[in-house]
PDB file of N, CA, C, O and CB in Angstrom:
ATOM      1  N   MET A   1       0.853  -1.193   0.000  1.00  0.00           N
ATOM      2  CA  MET A   1       0.000   0.000   0.000  1.00  0.00           C
ATOM      3  C   MET A   1       0.884   1.237   0.000  1.00  0.00           C
ATOM      4  O   MET A   1       1.845   1.326   0.764  1.00  0.00           O
ATOM      5  CB  MET A   1      -0.962   0.009   1.230  1.00  0.00           C
ATOM      6  N   ASN A   2       0.563   2.158  -0.833  1.00  0.00           N
ATOM      7  CA  ASN A   2       1.273   3.429  -0.924  1.00  0.00           C
ATOM      8  C   ASN A   2       0.954   4.267   0.308  1.00  0.00           C
ATOM      9  O   ASN A   2      -0.214   4.416   0.668  1.00  0.00           O
ATOM     10  CB  ASN A   2       0.891   4.190  -2.224  1.00  0.00           C
ATOM     11  N   SER A   3       1.979   4.816   0.960  1.00  0.00           N
ATOM     12  CA  SER A   3       1.757   5.587   2.189  1.00  0.00           C
ATOM     13  C   SER A   3       0.921   6.836   1.945  1.00  0.00           C
ATOM     14  O   SER A   3       0.303   7.365   2.868  1.00  0.00           O
ATOM     15  CB  SER A   3       3.086   5.980   2.805  1.00  0.00           C
ATOM     16  N   PHE A   4       0.903   7.311   0.691  1.00  0.00           N
ATOM     17  CA  PHE A   4       0.136   8.526   0.405  1.00  0.00           C
ATOM     18  C   PHE A   4      -1.344   8.236   0.207  1.00  0.00           C
ATOM     19  O   PHE A   4      -2.140   9.170   0.107  1.00  0.00           O
ATOM     20  CB  PHE A   4       0.690   9.213  -0.829  1.00  0.00           C
ATOM     21  N   SER A   5      -1.732   6.969   0.149  1.00  0.00           N
ATOM     22  CA  SER A   5      -3.149   6.642   0.034  1.00  0.00           C
ATOM     23  C   SER A   5      -3.771   6.395   1.402  1.00  0.00           C
ATOM     24  O   SER A   5      -4.962   6.101   1.504  1.00  0.00           O
ATOM     25  CB  SER A   5      -3.341   5.419  -0.857  1.00  0.00           C
ATOM     26  N   CYS A   6      -2.981   6.512   2.430  1.00  0.00           N
ATOM     27  CA  CYS A   6      -3.446   6.354   3.796  1.00  0.00           C
ATOM     28  C   CYS A   6      -4.462   7.465   4.107  1.00  0.00           C
ATOM     29  O   CYS A   6      -4.244   8.613   3.718  1.00  0.00           O
ATOM     30  CB  CYS A   6      -2.247   6.388   4.799  1.00  0.00           C
ATOM     31  N   PRO A   7      -5.555   7.150   4.794  1.00  0.00           N
ATOM     32  CA  PRO A   7      -6.563   8.175   5.100  1.00  0.00           C
ATOM     33  C   PRO A   7      -6.001   9.416   5.793  1.00  0.00           C
ATOM     34  O   PRO A   7      -6.490  10.524   5.569  1.00  0.00           O
ATOM     35  CB  PRO A   7      -7.631   7.579   5.965  1.00  0.00           C
ATOM     36  N   VAL A   8      -4.995   9.242   6.619  1.00  0.00           N
ATOM     37  CA  VAL A   8      -4.416  10.398   7.313  1.00  0.00           C
ATOM     38  C   VAL A   8      -3.774  11.347   6.307  1.00  0.00           C
ATOM     39  O   VAL A   8      -3.940  12.563   6.405  1.00  0.00           O
ATOM     40  CB  VAL A   8      -3.373   9.944   8.363  1.00  0.00           C
ATOM     41  N   PHE A   9      -3.043  10.795   5.341  1.00  0.00           N
ATOM     42  CA  PHE A   9      -2.401  11.639   4.334  1.00  0.00           C
ATOM     43  C   PHE A   9      -3.434  12.307   3.432  1.00  0.00           C
ATOM     44  O   PHE A   9      -3.260  13.456   3.026  1.00  0.00           O
ATOM     45  CB  PHE A   9      -1.425  10.813   3.491  1.00  0.00           C
ATOM     46  N   LEU A  10      -4.508  11.586   3.119  1.00  0.00           N
ATOM     47  CA  LEU A  10      -5.572  12.178   2.313  1.00  0.00           C
ATOM     48  C   LEU A  10      -6.226  13.345   3.054  1.00  0.00           C
ATOM     49  O   LEU A  10      -6.502  14.392   2.469  1.00  0.00           O
ATOM     50  CB  LEU A  10      -6.627  11.116   1.951  1.00  0.00           C
ATOM     51  N   GLU A  11      -6.467  13.147   4.344  1.00  0.00           N
ATOM     52  CA  GLU A  11      -7.067  14.212   5.149  1.00  0.00           C
ATOM     53  C   GLU A  11      -6.128  15.401   5.260  1.00  0.00           C
ATOM     54  O   GLU A  11      -6.566  16.550   5.193  1.00  0.00           O
ATOM     55  CB  GLU A  11      -7.426  13.695   6.544  1.00  0.00           C
ATOM     56  N   LEU A  12      -4.844  15.132   5.430  1.00  0.00           N
ATOM     57  CA  LEU A  12      -3.866  16.221   5.494  1.00  0.00           C
ATOM     58  C   LEU A  12      -3.829  17.001   4.187  1.00  0.00           C
ATOM     59  O   LEU A  12      -3.684  18.223   4.196  1.00  0.00           O
ATOM     60  CB  LEU A  12      -2.472  15.673   5.816  1.00  0.00           C
ATOM     61  N   GLY A  13      -3.958  16.310   3.082  1.00  0.00           N
ATOM     62  CA  GLY A  13      -3.999  16.983   1.782  1.00  0.00           C
ATOM     63  C   GLY A  13      -5.210  17.889   1.664  1.00  0.00           C
ATOM     64  O   GLY A  13      -5.111  19.004   1.152  1.00  0.00           O
ATOM     65  N   LEU A  14      -6.355  17.410   2.139  1.00  0.00           N
ATOM     66  CA  LEU A  14      -7.572  18.221   2.120  1.00  0.00           C
ATOM     67  C   LEU A  14      -7.408  19.460   3.002  1.00  0.00           C
ATOM     68  O   LEU A  14      -7.768  20.571   2.612  1.00  0.00           O
ATOM     69  CB  LEU A  14      -8.782  17.389   2.588  1.00  0.00           C
ATOM     70  N   LEU A  15      -6.864  19.246   4.182  1.00  0.00           N
ATOM     71  CA  LEU A  15      -6.666  20.369   5.096  1.00  0.00           C
ATOM     72  C   LEU A  15      -5.668  21.382   4.531  1.00  0.00           C
ATOM     73  O   LEU A  15      -5.818  22.586   4.738  1.00  0.00           O
ATOM     74  CB  LEU A  15      -6.185  19.863   6.456  1.00  0.00           C
ATOM     75  N   GLN A  16      -4.659  20.896   3.825  1.00  0.00           N
ATOM     76  CA  GLN A  16      -3.685  21.789   3.200  1.00  0.00           C
ATOM     77  C   GLN A  16      -4.380  22.693   2.190  1.00  0.00           C
ATOM     78  O   GLN A  16      -4.104  23.892   2.136  1.00  0.00           O
ATOM     79  CB  GLN A  16      -2.560  20.982   2.517  1.00  0.00           C
ATOM     80  N   LYS A  17      -5.279  22.127   1.391  1.00  0.00           N
ATOM     81  CA  LYS A  17      -6.029  22.931   0.411  1.00  0.00           C
ATOM     82  C   LYS A  17      -6.864  23.987   1.118  1.00  0.00           C
ATOM     83  O   LYS A  17      -6.895  25.147   0.706  1.00  0.00           O
ATOM     84  CB  LYS A  17      -6.936  22.031  -0.458  1.00  0.00           C
ATOM     85  N   LEU A  18      -7.533  23.581   2.171  1.00  0.00           N
ATOM     86  CA  LEU A  18      -8.407  24.493   2.903  1.00  0.00           C
ATOM     87  C   LEU A  18      -7.619  25.631   3.540  1.00  0.00           C
ATOM     88  O   LEU A  18      -7.969  26.800   3.378  1.00  0.00           O
ATOM     89  CB  LEU A  18      -9.182  23.736   3.972  1.00  0.00           C
ATOM     90  N   TYR A  19      -6.560  25.292   4.261  1.00  0.00           N
ATOM     91  CA  TYR A  19      -5.797  26.320   4.960  1.00  0.00           C
ATOM     92  C   TYR A  19      -4.982  27.190   4.013  1.00  0.00           C
ATOM     93  O   TYR A  19      -4.717  28.352   4.318  1.00  0.00           O
ATOM     94  CB  TYR A  19      -4.882  25.679   5.970  1.00  0.00           C
ATOM     95  N   SER A  20      -4.584  26.648   2.877  1.00  0.00           N
ATOM     96  CA  SER A  20      -3.895  27.475   1.882  1.00  0.00           C
ATOM     97  C   SER A  20      -4.831  28.564   1.372  1.00  0.00           C
ATOM     98  O   SER A  20      -4.452  29.732   1.285  1.00  0.00           O
ATOM     99  CB  SER A  20      -3.383  26.610   0.704  1.00  0.00           C
ATOM    100  N   LEU A  21      -6.053  28.172   1.037  1.00  0.00           N
ATOM    101  CA  LEU A  21      -7.028  29.158   0.577  1.00  0.00           C
ATOM    102  C   LEU A  21      -7.349  30.143   1.700  1.00  0.00           C
ATOM    103  O   LEU A  21      -7.437  31.347   1.458  1.00  0.00           O
ATOM    104  CB  LEU A  21      -8.317  28.461   0.085  1.00  0.00           C
ATOM    105  N   TYR A  22      -7.524  29.648   2.915  1.00  0.00           N
ATOM    106  CA  TYR A  22      -7.812  30.511   4.060  1.00  0.00           C
ATOM    107  C   TYR A  22      -6.714  31.567   4.228  1.00  0.00           C
ATOM    108  O   TYR A  22      -7.006  32.747   4.419  1.00  0.00           O
ATOM    109  CB  TYR A  22      -7.950  29.669   5.350  1.00  0.00           C
ATOM    110  N   ASN A  23      -5.456  31.138   4.155  1.00  0.00           N
ATOM    111  CA  ASN A  23      -4.343  32.083   4.304  1.00  0.00           C
ATOM    112  C   ASN A  23      -4.307  33.112   3.185  1.00  0.00           C
ATOM    113  O   ASN A  23      -4.014  34.282   3.427  1.00  0.00           O
ATOM    114  CB  ASN A  23      -3.026  31.335   4.346  1.00  0.00           C
ATOM    115  N   ILE A  24      -4.601  32.687   1.969  1.00  0.00           N
ATOM    116  CA  ILE A  24      -4.633  33.625   0.846  1.00  0.00           C
ATOM    117  C   ILE A  24      -5.728  34.667   1.060  1.00  0.00           C
ATOM    118  O   ILE A  24      -5.513  35.858   0.832  1.00  0.00           O
ATOM    119  CB  ILE A  24      -4.859  32.875  -0.488  1.00  0.00           C
ATOM    120  N   VAL A  25      -6.894  34.216   1.497  1.00  0.00           N
ATOM    121  CA  VAL A  25      -8.014  35.132   1.749  1.00  0.00           C
ATOM    122  C   VAL A  25      -7.643  36.134   2.838  1.00  0.00           C
ATOM    123  O   VAL A  25      -7.832  37.338   2.665  1.00  0.00           O
ATOM    124  CB  VAL A  25      -9.286  34.345   2.154  1.00  0.00           C
ATOM    125  N   ILE A  26      -7.121  35.649   3.949  1.00  0.00           N
ATOM    126  CA  ILE A  26      -6.754  36.528   5.065  1.00  0.00           C
ATOM    127  C   ILE A  26      -5.674  37.523   4.643  1.00  0.00           C
ATOM    128  O   ILE A  26      -5.776  38.711   4.948  1.00  0.00           O
ATOM    129  CB  ILE A  26      -6.267  35.698   6.266  1.00  0.00           C
ATOM    130  N   ASP A  27      -4.645  37.050   3.949  1.00  0.00           N
ATOM    131  CA  ASP A  27      -3.563  37.942   3.502  1.00  0.00           C
ATOM    132  C   ASP A  27      -4.092  39.017   2.553  1.00  0.00           C
ATOM    133  O   ASP A  27      -3.703  40.181   2.641  1.00  0.00           O
ATOM    134  CB  ASP A  27      -2.449  37.133   2.808  1.00  0.00           C
ATOM    135  N   THR A  28      -4.976  38.617   1.653  1.00  0.00           N
ATOM    136  CA  THR A  28      -5.537  39.576   0.693  1.00  0.00           C
ATOM    137  C   THR A  28      -6.383  40.621   1.407  1.00  0.00           C
ATOM    138  O   THR A  28      -6.253  41.817   1.144  1.00  0.00           O
ATOM    139  CB  THR A  28      -6.381  38.850  -0.368  1.00  0.00           C
ATOM    140  N   ILE A  29      -7.235  40.177   2.295  1.00  0.00           N
ATOM    141  CA  ILE A  29      -8.100  41.113   3.018  1.00  0.00           C
ATOM    142  C   ILE A  29      -7.267  42.047   3.888  1.00  0.00           C
ATOM    143  O   ILE A  29      -7.541  43.246   3.948  1.00  0.00           O
ATOM    144  CB  ILE A  29      -9.122  40.351   3.884  1.00  0.00           C
ATOM    145  N   ASN A  30      -6.258  41.512   4.559  1.00  0.00           N
ATOM    146  CA  ASN A  30      -5.388  42.367   5.367  1.00  0.00           C
ATOM    147  C   ASN A  30      -4.660  43.391   4.503  1.00  0.00           C
ATOM    148  O   ASN A  30      -4.389  44.503   4.957  1.00  0.00           O
ATOM    149  CB  ASN A  30      -4.376  41.519   6.137  1.00  0.00           C
ATOM    150  N   GLY A  31      -4.346  43.032   3.282  1.00  0.00           N
ATOM    151  CA  GLY A  31      -3.693  43.963   2.363  1.00  0.00           C
ATOM    152  C   GLY A  31      -4.594  45.127   1.983  1.00  0.00           C
ATOM    153  O   GLY A  31      -4.102  46.208   1.661  1.00  0.00           O
ATOM    154  N   TYR A  32      -5.896  44.926   2.015  1.00  0.00           N
ATOM    155  CA  TYR A  32      -6.826  46.007   1.692  1.00  0.00           C
ATOM    156  C   TYR A  32      -6.709  47.162   2.684  1.00  0.00           C
ATOM    157  O   TYR A  32      -6.954  48.313   2.323  1.00  0.00           O
ATOM    158  CB  TYR A  32      -8.260  45.480   1.671  1.00  0.00           C
ATOM    159  N   TYR A  33      -6.343  46.869   3.913  1.00  0.00           N
ATOM    160  CA  TYR A  33      -6.234  47.909   4.933  1.00  0.00           C
ATOM    161  C   TYR A  33      -5.087  48.879   4.646  1.00  0.00           C
ATOM    162  O   TYR A  33      -5.067  49.994   5.167  1.00  0.00           O
ATOM    163  CB  TYR A  33      -6.041  47.276   6.302  1.00  0.00           C
ATOM    164  N   ASP A  34      -4.144  48.455   3.825  1.00  0.00           N
ATOM    165  CA  ASP A  34      -2.992  49.297   3.503  1.00  0.00           C
ATOM    166  C   ASP A  34      -3.226  50.193   2.290  1.00  0.00           C
ATOM    167  O   ASP A  34      -2.364  50.998   1.935  1.00  0.00           O
ATOM    168  CB  ASP A  34      -1.784  48.433   3.261  1.00  0.00           C
ATOM    169  N   ILE A  35      -4.376  50.057   1.661  1.00  0.00           N
ATOM    170  CA  ILE A  35      -4.672  50.842   0.456  1.00  0.00           C
ATOM    171  C   ILE A  35      -5.271  52.190   0.856  1.00  0.00           C
ATOM    172  O   ILE A  35      -6.226  52.257   1.630  1.00  0.00           O
ATOM    173  CB  ILE A  35      -5.645  50.069  -0.486  1.00  0.00           C
ATOM    174  N   ALA A  36      -4.704  53.233   0.327  1.00  0.00           N
ATOM    175  CA  ALA A  36      -5.262  54.581   0.557  1.00  0.00           C
ATOM    176  C   ALA A  36      -6.615  54.675  -0.149  1.00  0.00           C
ATOM    177  O   ALA A  36      -6.826  54.055  -1.192  1.00  0.00           O
ATOM    178  CB  ALA A  36      -4.281  55.707   0.037  1.00  0.00           C
ATOM    179  N   TRP A  37      -7.519  55.449   0.426  1.00  0.00           N
ATOM    180  CA  TRP A  37      -8.860  55.570  -0.138  1.00  0.00           C
ATOM    181  C   TRP A  37      -8.839  55.993  -1.600  1.00  0.00           C
ATOM    182  O   TRP A  37      -9.650  55.515  -2.393  1.00  0.00           O
ATOM    183  CB  TRP A  37      -9.670  56.560   0.665  1.00  0.00           C
ATOM    184  N   VAL A  38      -7.942  56.863  -1.957  1.00  0.00           N
ATOM    185  CA  VAL A  38      -7.896  57.344  -3.348  1.00  0.00           C
ATOM    186  C   VAL A  38      -7.423  56.258  -4.308  1.00  0.00           C
ATOM    187  O   VAL A  38      -7.634  56.362  -5.516  1.00  0.00           O
ATOM    188  CB  VAL A  38      -6.976  58.564  -3.458  1.00  0.00           C
ATOM    189  N   ASP A  39      -6.783  55.215  -3.777  1.00  0.00           N
ATOM    190  CA  ASP A  39      -6.257  54.140  -4.616  1.00  0.00           C
ATOM    191  C   ASP A  39      -7.122  52.878  -4.611  1.00  0.00           C
ATOM    192  O   ASP A  39      -6.762  51.880  -5.236  1.00  0.00           O
ATOM    193  CB  ASP A  39      -4.870  53.791  -4.165  1.00  0.00           C
ATOM    194  N   VAL A  40      -8.253  52.914  -3.915  1.00  0.00           N
ATOM    195  CA  VAL A  40      -9.113  51.735  -3.824  1.00  0.00           C
ATOM    196  C   VAL A  40      -9.690  51.419  -5.200  1.00  0.00           C
ATOM    197  O   VAL A  40     -10.256  52.284  -5.868  1.00  0.00           O
ATOM    198  CB  VAL A  40     -10.251  51.957  -2.789  1.00  0.00           C
ATOM    199  N   ASP A  41      -9.536  50.167  -5.607  1.00  0.00           N
ATOM    200  CA  ASP A  41     -10.079  49.680  -6.879  1.00  0.00           C
ATOM    201  C   ASP A  41     -11.180  48.671  -6.550  1.00  0.00           C
ATOM    202  O   ASP A  41     -10.929  47.478  -6.377  1.00  0.00           O
ATOM    203  CB  ASP A  41      -8.952  49.028  -7.786  1.00  0.00           C
ATOM    204  N   ILE A  42     -12.394  49.184  -6.471  1.00  0.00           N
ATOM    205  CA  ILE A  42     -13.538  48.357  -6.064  1.00  0.00           C
ATOM    206  C   ILE A  42     -13.725  47.177  -7.010  1.00  0.00           C
ATOM    207  O   ILE A  42     -14.065  46.079  -6.569  1.00  0.00           O
ATOM    208  CB  ILE A  42     -14.824  49.201  -6.018  1.00  0.00           C
ATOM    209  N   GLU A  43     -13.510  47.386  -8.281  1.00  0.00           N
ATOM    210  CA  GLU A  43     -13.683  46.305  -9.247  1.00  0.00           C
ATOM    211  C   GLU A  43     -12.689  45.171  -8.973  1.00  0.00           C
ATOM    212  O   GLU A  43     -13.065  44.001  -9.034  1.00  0.00           O
ATOM    213  CB  GLU A  43     -13.507  46.836 -10.684  1.00  0.00           C
ATOM    214  N   LYS A  44     -11.440  45.499  -8.675  1.00  0.00           N
ATOM    215  CA  LYS A  44     -10.444  44.482  -8.367  1.00  0.00           C
ATOM    216  C   LYS A  44     -10.809  43.741  -7.085  1.00  0.00           C
ATOM    217  O   LYS A  44     -10.722  42.514  -7.027  1.00  0.00           O
ATOM    218  CB  LYS A  44      -9.054  45.115  -8.239  1.00  0.00           C
ATOM    219  N   ILE A  45     -11.214  44.481  -6.063  1.00  0.00           N
ATOM    220  CA  ILE A  45     -11.602  43.848  -4.800  1.00  0.00           C
ATOM    221  C   ILE A  45     -12.786  42.916  -5.027  1.00  0.00           C
ATOM    222  O   ILE A  45     -12.802  41.797  -4.515  1.00  0.00           O
ATOM    223  CB  ILE A  45     -11.950  44.915  -3.735  1.00  0.00           C
ATOM    224  N   ASN A  46     -13.766  43.367  -5.785  1.00  0.00           N
ATOM    225  CA  ASN A  46     -14.934  42.541  -6.083  1.00  0.00           C
ATOM    226  C   ASN A  46     -14.524  41.279  -6.837  1.00  0.00           C
ATOM    227  O   ASN A  46     -15.013  40.189  -6.539  1.00  0.00           O
ATOM    228  CB  ASN A  46     -15.962  43.340  -6.900  1.00  0.00           C
ATOM    229  N   ASN A  47     -13.626  41.424  -7.813  1.00  0.00           N
ATOM    230  CA  ASN A  47     -13.146  40.264  -8.564  1.00  0.00           C
ATOM    231  C   ASN A  47     -12.384  39.295  -7.664  1.00  0.00           C
ATOM    232  O   ASN A  47     -12.526  38.079  -7.797  1.00  0.00           O
ATOM    233  CB  ASN A  47     -12.252  40.714  -9.721  1.00  0.00           C
ATOM    234  N   ASP A  48     -11.575  39.832  -6.747  1.00  0.00           N
ATOM    235  CA  ASP A  48     -10.859  38.985  -5.794  1.00  0.00           C
ATOM    236  C   ASP A  48     -11.847  38.170  -4.964  1.00  0.00           C
ATOM    237  O   ASP A  48     -11.671  36.966  -4.779  1.00  0.00           O
ATOM    238  CB  ASP A  48      -9.961  39.839  -4.874  1.00  0.00           C
ATOM    239  N   LEU A  49     -12.882  38.835  -4.470  1.00  0.00           N
ATOM    240  CA  LEU A  49     -13.854  38.158  -3.618  1.00  0.00           C
ATOM    241  C   LEU A  49     -14.651  37.111  -4.385  1.00  0.00           C
ATOM    242  O   LEU A  49     -14.954  36.044  -3.853  1.00  0.00           O
ATOM    243  CB  LEU A  49     -14.797  39.170  -2.998  1.00  0.00           C
ATOM    244  N   LEU A  50     -14.990  37.415  -5.635  1.00  0.00           N
ATOM    245  CA  LEU A  50     -15.688  36.432  -6.469  1.00  0.00           C
ATOM    246  C   LEU A  50     -14.795  35.218  -6.739  1.00  0.00           C
ATOM    247  O   LEU A  50     -15.265  34.080  -6.748  1.00  0.00           O
ATOM    248  CB  LEU A  50     -16.132  37.074  -7.801  1.00  0.00           C
ATOM    249  N   ASP A  51     -13.501  35.475  -6.959  1.00  0.00           N
ATOM    250  CA  ASP A  51     -12.555  34.385  -7.166  1.00  0.00           C
ATOM    251  C   ASP A  51     -12.472  33.503  -5.921  1.00  0.00           C
ATOM    252  O   ASP A  51     -12.480  32.276  -6.025  1.00  0.00           O
ATOM    253  CB  ASP A  51     -11.165  34.940  -7.523  1.00  0.00           C
ATOM    254  N   PHE A  52     -12.395  34.122  -4.753  1.00  0.00           N
ATOM    255  CA  PHE A  52     -12.342  33.351  -3.514  1.00  0.00           C
ATOM    256  C   PHE A  52     -13.611  32.525  -3.328  1.00  0.00           C
ATOM    257  O   PHE A  52     -13.557  31.370  -2.906  1.00  0.00           O
ATOM    258  CB  PHE A  52     -12.139  34.281  -2.314  1.00  0.00           C
ATOM    259  N   GLN A  53     -14.736  33.123  -3.644  1.00  0.00           N
ATOM    260  CA  GLN A  53     -16.013  32.421  -3.515  1.00  0.00           C
ATOM    261  C   GLN A  53     -16.034  31.199  -4.439  1.00  0.00           C
ATOM    262  O   GLN A  53     -16.471  30.122  -4.032  1.00  0.00           O
ATOM    263  CB  GLN A  53     -17.196  33.371  -3.843  1.00  0.00           C
ATOM    264  N   ASN A  54     -15.569  31.361  -5.666  1.00  0.00           N
ATOM    265  CA  ASN A  54     -15.524  30.244  -6.614  1.00  0.00           C
ATOM    266  C   ASN A  54     -14.554  29.164  -6.153  1.00  0.00           C
ATOM    267  O   ASN A  54     -14.847  27.973  -6.258  1.00  0.00           O
ATOM    268  CB  ASN A  54     -15.128  30.740  -8.004  1.00  0.00           C
ATOM    269  N   ARG A  55     -13.405  29.579  -5.647  1.00  0.00           N
ATOM    270  CA  ARG A  55     -12.416  28.613  -5.167  1.00  0.00           C
ATOM    271  C   ARG A  55     -12.947  27.851  -3.961  1.00  0.00           C
ATOM    272  O   ARG A  55     -12.679  26.660  -3.802  1.00  0.00           O
ATOM    273  CB  ARG A  55     -11.101  29.321  -4.807  1.00  0.00           C
ATOM    274  N   CYS A  56     -13.696  28.536  -3.120  1.00  0.00           N
ATOM    275  CA  CYS A  56     -14.293  27.897  -1.945  1.00  0.00           C
ATOM    276  C   CYS A  56     -15.323  26.849  -2.387  1.00  0.00           C
ATOM    277  O   CYS A  56     -15.384  25.756  -1.825  1.00  0.00           O
ATOM    278  CB  CYS A  56     -14.956  28.960  -1.019  1.00  0.00           C
ATOM    279  N   ARG A  57     -16.115  27.186  -3.376  1.00  0.00           N
ATOM    280  CA  ARG A  57     -17.125  26.253  -3.887  1.00  0.00           C
ATOM    281  C   ARG A  57     -16.495  25.019  -4.520  1.00  0.00           C
ATOM    282  O   ARG A  57     -17.079  23.936  -4.489  1.00  0.00           O
ATOM    283  CB  ARG A  57     -18.016  26.951  -4.904  1.00  0.00           C
ATOM    284  N   LYS A  58     -15.305  25.177  -5.095  1.00  0.00           N
ATOM    285  CA  LYS A  58     -14.636  24.072  -5.782  1.00  0.00           C
ATOM    286  C   LYS A  58     -13.868  23.144  -4.844  1.00  0.00           C
ATOM    287  O   LYS A  58     -13.352  22.115  -5.280  1.00  0.00           O
ATOM    288  CB  LYS A  58     -13.697  24.618  -6.813  1.00  0.00           C
ATOM    289  N   LEU A  59     -13.787  23.496  -3.569  1.00  0.00           N
ATOM    290  CA  LEU A  59     -13.101  22.628  -2.615  1.00  0.00           C
ATOM    291  C   LEU A  59     -13.859  21.308  -2.509  1.00  0.00           C
ATOM    292  O   LEU A  59     -15.079  21.283  -2.668  1.00  0.00           O
ATOM    293  CB  LEU A  59     -12.980  23.312  -1.220  1.00  0.00           C
ATOM    294  N   PRO A  60     -13.157  20.223  -2.244  1.00  0.00           N
ATOM    295  CA  PRO A  60     -13.825  18.924  -2.106  1.00  0.00           C
ATOM    296  C   PRO A  60     -14.938  18.958  -1.052  1.00  0.00           C
ATOM    297  O   PRO A  60     -14.827  19.629  -0.026  1.00  0.00           O
ATOM    298  CB  PRO A  60     -12.802  17.847  -1.742  1.00  0.00           C
ATOM    299  N   LYS A  61     -15.998  18.225  -1.332  1.00  0.00           N
ATOM    300  CA  LYS A  61     -17.162  18.220  -0.439  1.00  0.00           C
ATOM    301  C   LYS A  61     -16.821  17.789   0.981  1.00  0.00           C
ATOM    302  O   LYS A  61     -17.441  18.260   1.934  1.00  0.00           O
ATOM    303  CB  LYS A  61     -18.227  17.311  -0.992  1.00  0.00           C
ATOM    304  N   GLY A  62     -15.853  16.908   1.132  1.00  0.00           N
ATOM    305  CA  GLY A  62     -15.467  16.439   2.457  1.00  0.00           C
ATOM    306  C   GLY A  62     -14.987  17.548   3.366  1.00  0.00           C
ATOM    307  O   GLY A  62     -15.100  17.447   4.588  1.00  0.00           O
ATOM    308  N   LEU A  63     -14.452  18.609   2.781  1.00  0.00           N
ATOM    309  CA  LEU A  63     -13.953  19.731   3.577  1.00  0.00           C
ATOM    310  C   LEU A  63     -15.080  20.558   4.180  1.00  0.00           C
ATOM    311  O   LEU A  63     -14.878  21.247   5.180  1.00  0.00           O
ATOM    312  CB  LEU A  63     -13.070  20.619   2.726  1.00  0.00           C
ATOM    313  N   LYS A  64     -16.237  20.497   3.593  1.00  0.00           N
ATOM    314  CA  LYS A  64     -17.348  21.330   4.052  1.00  0.00           C
ATOM    315  C   LYS A  64     -17.856  20.907   5.427  1.00  0.00           C
ATOM    316  O   LYS A  64     -18.664  21.609   6.037  1.00  0.00           O
ATOM    317  CB  LYS A  64     -18.485  21.278   3.050  1.00  0.00           C
ATOM    318  N   GLU A  65     -17.385  19.765   5.912  1.00  0.00           N
ATOM    319  CA  GLU A  65     -17.758  19.297   7.246  1.00  0.00           C
ATOM    320  C   GLU A  65     -16.853  19.862   8.333  1.00  0.00           C
ATOM    321  O   GLU A  65     -17.184  19.762   9.515  1.00  0.00           O
ATOM    322  CB  GLU A  65     -17.722  17.786   7.292  1.00  0.00           C
ATOM    323  N   TYR A  66     -15.737  20.445   7.969  1.00  0.00           N
ATOM    324  CA  TYR A  66     -14.765  20.954   8.933  1.00  0.00           C
ATOM    325  C   TYR A  66     -15.184  22.326   9.459  1.00  0.00           C
ATOM    326  O   TYR A  66     -15.740  23.141   8.723  1.00  0.00           O
ATOM    327  CB  TYR A  66     -13.371  21.036   8.294  1.00  0.00           C
ATOM    328  N   ASP A  67     -14.914  22.565  10.719  1.00  0.00           N
ATOM    329  CA  ASP A  67     -15.181  23.874  11.310  1.00  0.00           C
ATOM    330  C   ASP A  67     -14.391  24.960  10.588  1.00  0.00           C
ATOM    331  O   ASP A  67     -14.875  26.081  10.435  1.00  0.00           O
ATOM    332  CB  ASP A  67     -14.836  23.870  12.808  1.00  0.00           C
ATOM    333  N   ALA A  68     -13.186  24.638  10.145  1.00  0.00           N
ATOM    334  CA  ALA A  68     -12.348  25.610   9.450  1.00  0.00           C
ATOM    335  C   ALA A  68     -13.008  26.064   8.149  1.00  0.00           C
ATOM    336  O   ALA A  68     -12.825  27.210   7.737  1.00  0.00           O
ATOM    337  CB  ALA A  68     -10.961  25.013   9.164  1.00  0.00           C
ATOM    338  N   PHE A  69     -13.767  25.193   7.501  1.00  0.00           N
ATOM    339  CA  PHE A  69     -14.471  25.582   6.285  1.00  0.00           C
ATOM    340  C   PHE A  69     -15.522  26.643   6.602  1.00  0.00           C
ATOM    341  O   PHE A  69     -15.678  27.612   5.859  1.00  0.00           O
ATOM    342  CB  PHE A  69     -15.128  24.354   5.620  1.00  0.00           C
ATOM    343  N   GLU A  70     -16.233  26.457   7.696  1.00  0.00           N
ATOM    344  CA  GLU A  70     -17.242  27.435   8.111  1.00  0.00           C
ATOM    345  C   GLU A  70     -16.584  28.779   8.424  1.00  0.00           C
ATOM    346  O   GLU A  70     -17.136  29.830   8.096  1.00  0.00           O
ATOM    347  CB  GLU A  70     -18.024  26.921   9.342  1.00  0.00           C
ATOM    348  N   GLU A  71     -15.424  28.752   9.047  1.00  0.00           N
ATOM    349  CA  GLU A  71     -14.691  29.998   9.340  1.00  0.00           C
ATOM    350  C   GLU A  71     -14.290  30.700   8.044  1.00  0.00           C
ATOM    351  O   GLU A  71     -14.382  31.923   7.940  1.00  0.00           O
ATOM    352  CB  GLU A  71     -13.431  29.706  10.200  1.00  0.00           C
ATOM    353  N   LEU A  72     -13.846  29.921   7.058  1.00  0.00           N
ATOM    354  CA  LEU A  72     -13.463  30.489   5.765  1.00  0.00           C
ATOM    355  C   LEU A  72     -14.676  31.137   5.109  1.00  0.00           C
ATOM    356  O   LEU A  72     -14.558  32.226   4.548  1.00  0.00           O
ATOM    357  CB  LEU A  72     -12.861  29.402   4.840  1.00  0.00           C
ATOM    358  N   LYS A  73     -15.819  30.504   5.164  1.00  0.00           N
ATOM    359  CA  LYS A  73     -17.036  31.066   4.571  1.00  0.00           C
ATOM    360  C   LYS A  73     -17.413  32.384   5.230  1.00  0.00           C
ATOM    361  O   LYS A  73     -17.892  33.297   4.558  1.00  0.00           O
ATOM    362  CB  LYS A  73     -18.194  30.076   4.690  1.00  0.00           C
ATOM    363  N   LYS A  74     -17.201  32.492   6.543  1.00  0.00           N
ATOM    364  CA  LYS A  74     -17.540  33.724   7.265  1.00  0.00           C
ATOM    365  C   LYS A  74     -16.606  34.854   6.872  1.00  0.00           C
ATOM    366  O   LYS A  74     -16.999  36.020   6.894  1.00  0.00           O
ATOM    367  CB  LYS A  74     -17.480  33.497   8.780  1.00  0.00           C
ATOM    368  N   THR A  75     -15.361  34.516   6.510  1.00  0.00           N
ATOM    369  CA  THR A  75     -14.360  35.503   6.167  1.00  0.00           C
ATOM    370  C   THR A  75     -14.693  36.088   4.840  1.00  0.00           C
ATOM    371  O   THR A  75     -13.970  36.954   4.348  1.00  0.00           O
ATOM    372  CB  THR A  75     -12.965  34.906   6.158  1.00  0.00           C
TER     373      THR A  75
END
């Protein structure tokens, strides 16, 4: 049996996908605080958020059971 087919490794892979997206979302949102009002690009921010929403929807269904997934949705 391949060690990477072990359920623990599969779960770790799923969690890696979830937390990677979570970190990208948090970093992006935190970056918005550094933008001066005159430089705010609402269209870019909206596109970023739509992209995150689509990426969240494309995550494997098994991840939607995790508390961390719910936290990502709230963010």
